C-alpha positions as CSV (number, residue, x, y, z in Angstrom):
1,M,55.2,-61.6,-117.4
2,P,57.5,-59.9,-115.3
3,S,56.2,-58.4,-112.0
4,I,56.5,-54.8,-111.2
5,P,58.0,-54.2,-107.9
6,Q,55.9,-52.3,-105.5
7,I,56.7,-50.1,-102.5
8,Q,54.9,-50.9,-99.4
9,I,54.0,-48.2,-96.9
10,R,52.7,-49.0,-93.5
11,Q,51.4,-46.3,-91.4
12,T,50.1,-46.3,-87.8
13,Y,48.2,-43.4,-86.3
14,A,48.9,-41.8,-83.0
15,K,46.6,-42.8,-80.1
16,I,46.0,-40.5,-77.2
17,G,45.0,-42.0,-73.8
18,M,43.0,-40.2,-71.2
19,D,42.6,-41.1,-67.5
20,S,40.3,-38.9,-65.5
21,T,39.4,-38.8,-61.8
22,P,36.1,-37.1,-61.0
23,A,35.9,-34.3,-58.6
24,K,34.5,-35.0,-55.1
25,L,32.5,-32.8,-52.8
26,E,32.2,-34.1,-49.3
27,I,29.7,-32.5,-47.1
28,R,29.4,-33.4,-43.4
29,Q,27.4,-31.6,-40.8
30,P,27.8,-32.6,-37.1
31,Q,24.6,-32.9,-35.1
32,A,23.3,-29.9,-33.4
33,I,24.0,-29.6,-29.6
34,I,20.7,-29.6,-27.7
35,K,20.5,-28.6,-24.1
36,M,17.2,-29.3,-22.5
37,H,16.0,-28.4,-19.1
38,Q,12.7,-29.7,-18.0
39,E,10.8,-28.3,-15.0
40,P,8.4,-30.9,-13.7
41,I,4.8,-30.1,-12.9
42,K,4.3,-29.7,-9.2
43,L,1.2,-30.4,-7.2
44,E,1.1,-28.8,-3.8
45,I,-1.5,-29.9,-1.3
46,E,-2.1,-28.1,2.0
47,H,-4.5,-29.4,4.4
48,S,-5.4,-29.0,8.0
49,Y,-7.0,-31.4,10.4
50,P,-10.5,-30.9,11.6
51,K,-10.7,-29.1,14.9
52,I,-13.1,-30.1,17.6
53,E,-13.5,-27.7,20.5
54,I,-15.5,-29.1,23.4
55,N,-16.5,-26.6,26.1
56,Q,-17.8,-28.4,29.2
57,R,-17.7,-25.6,31.7
58,K,-21.4,-25.6,32.1
59,A,-21.5,-29.3,32.7
60,W,-18.8,-29.0,35.4
61,G,-20.6,-26.0,36.8
62,A,-23.8,-28.0,37.1
63,L,-21.8,-30.6,39.1
64,G,-20.4,-27.8,41.3
65,F,-16.9,-27.8,39.9
66,V,-16.4,-24.2,39.0
67,P,-12.9,-23.0,38.0
68,F,-11.4,-20.4,40.3
69,P,-11.4,-17.4,37.9
70,D,-15.2,-17.9,37.4
71,F,-16.0,-18.6,41.1
72,P,-16.0,-14.9,42.4
73,N,-18.0,-13.7,39.5
74,R,-20.7,-16.4,40.2
75,I,-20.8,-15.5,43.9
76,Y,-21.2,-11.8,43.0
77,E,-24.0,-12.6,40.5
78,R,-25.8,-14.8,43.0
79,L,-25.4,-12.3,45.8
80,Q,-27.1,-9.7,43.7
81,Q,-30.1,-12.0,43.3
82,V,-30.0,-12.8,47.1
83,F,-30.0,-9.1,47.8
84,L,-32.9,-8.4,45.5
85,N,-34.9,-11.3,47.1
86,N,-34.2,-10.0,50.7
87,L,-35.1,-6.5,49.6
88,A,-38.4,-7.8,48.3
89,L,-39.0,-9.7,51.5
90,M,-38.3,-6.7,53.7
91,A,-40.7,-4.6,51.5
92,E,-43.3,-7.2,52.0
93,K,-42.8,-7.1,55.8
94,G,-42.9,-3.4,55.7
95,D,-46.2,-3.5,53.8
96,R,-47.6,-5.8,56.6
97,F,-46.5,-3.4,59.3
98,A,-48.2,-0.6,57.5
99,A,-51.5,-2.4,57.1
100,I,-53.0,-1.5,60.4
101,Q,-56.5,-1.8,59.1
102,L,-56.2,-5.6,59.1
103,Q,-56.5,-5.9,62.9
104,E,-53.5,-8.2,63.0
105,D,-50.4,-8.0,65.0
106,P,-47.6,-8.6,62.5
107,F,-45.0,-7.7,65.1
108,A,-45.9,-10.7,67.3
109,E,-46.1,-13.0,64.3
110,M,-42.7,-11.8,63.0
111,A,-41.1,-12.0,66.4
112,T,-41.8,-15.7,66.6
113,D,-40.0,-16.0,63.3
114,L,-36.8,-14.2,64.3
115,S,-34.5,-17.0,63.4
116,V,-31.9,-15.7,61.1
117,S,-31.8,-17.7,58.0
118,L,-29.0,-17.4,55.5
119,P,-30.2,-18.0,52.1
120,E,-28.5,-20.9,50.3
121,L,-26.0,-19.5,47.9
122,D,-26.4,-21.6,44.8
123,Y,-23.4,-21.2,42.6
124,F,-24.2,-24.3,40.5
125,D,-25.2,-24.1,36.8
126,T,-28.6,-25.4,35.8
127,P,-28.3,-29.0,34.8
128,S,-29.2,-29.6,31.2
129,Y,-28.6,-32.0,28.4
130,D,-27.2,-29.0,26.4
131,N,-24.4,-28.1,28.9
132,V,-21.6,-29.3,26.6
133,D,-20.8,-27.1,23.6
134,I,-19.2,-28.8,20.7
135,D,-17.7,-26.8,17.9
136,V,-16.4,-28.6,14.9
137,K,-14.3,-26.7,12.4
138,P,-14.0,-28.7,9.1
139,P,-10.6,-29.3,7.6
140,I,-9.2,-26.9,4.9
141,L,-7.9,-28.5,1.7
142,N,-6.0,-26.3,-0.7
143,I,-4.7,-27.9,-4.0
144,Q,-2.5,-25.9,-6.2
145,W,-0.9,-26.9,-9.5
146,I,2.4,-25.3,-10.6
147,K,3.0,-25.5,-14.3
148,G,6.2,-27.1,-15.5
149,G,7.9,-26.5,-18.8
150,V,10.7,-27.4,-21.1
151,E,13.5,-25.0,-22.0
152,L,15.4,-25.9,-25.2
153,E,18.7,-24.4,-26.2
154,V,19.8,-25.5,-29.6
155,Q,23.2,-24.7,-31.0
156,P,23.4,-25.8,-34.7
157,N,26.8,-26.7,-36.1
158,K,27.9,-25.4,-39.5
159,P,28.3,-27.9,-42.3
160,E,31.9,-29.0,-43.1
161,M,32.6,-29.0,-46.9
162,H,35.7,-30.6,-48.4
163,Y,36.3,-30.3,-52.1
164,I,38.7,-32.7,-53.9
165,P,39.3,-31.5,-57.4
166,G,39.2,-33.9,-60.3
167,N,42.1,-34.7,-62.5
168,V,42.5,-35.4,-66.2
169,E,45.7,-37.0,-67.4
170,V,46.4,-37.1,-71.1
171,Y,49.2,-39.3,-72.4
172,L,50.3,-40.8,-75.7
173,K,49.2,-44.3,-75.9
174,Q,50.6,-45.1,-79.4
175,R,53.1,-43.1,-81.5
176,N,52.4,-42.5,-85.1
177,S,54.7,-44.3,-87.4
178,L,55.4,-44.6,-91.1
179,Q,57.3,-47.6,-92.5
180,I,58.3,-47.8,-96.1
181,F,59.3,-51.2,-97.5
182,L,61.3,-51.2,-100.7
183,P,61.2,-54.1,-103.0
184,K,64.3,-55.9,-103.9
185,I,65.3,-55.1,-107.4
186,E,67.4,-57.5,-109.2
187,Q,69.2,-56.3,-112.2
188,R,71.0,-58.3,-114.6
189,I,73.3,-56.9,-116.9
């Protein structure tokens, strides 16, 4: 049986290719600038040394060593006492002269005692175990705290943003085609 010739058709479809690059968002933020000033805590201590005052004028006075500024005052004070003692002695002698009822002769008795006696002028202080005055002033201690602190100055930096857009590239990967193959026809006449 004779074969029937056939037409062959070959067809390819078009193919599209796509390449894409995604978009990028870069965010960077520099660190903040911090300035810090710290004031340290302070401790102030004030103190004084103990003071000892020793007054030994009375002790020196009991030994007869009287400073010159005090010497005239002592003589004056002692002379007042000597004057009062002599005045009392004269009053006592006057009372004896006035006592004529006693049948005594005070004039003769006092005439024998005509020697002039100067009283001893005692300018010494009285000796005592308490002649030295000691005054002790305790030390003064003053402690004071001065608070410290921290001062912060913060300067933030703005974020830096950089956007890289994406890209889509479309291209023809394969063309469409149509091929027709015709059979060979043999004719005999």
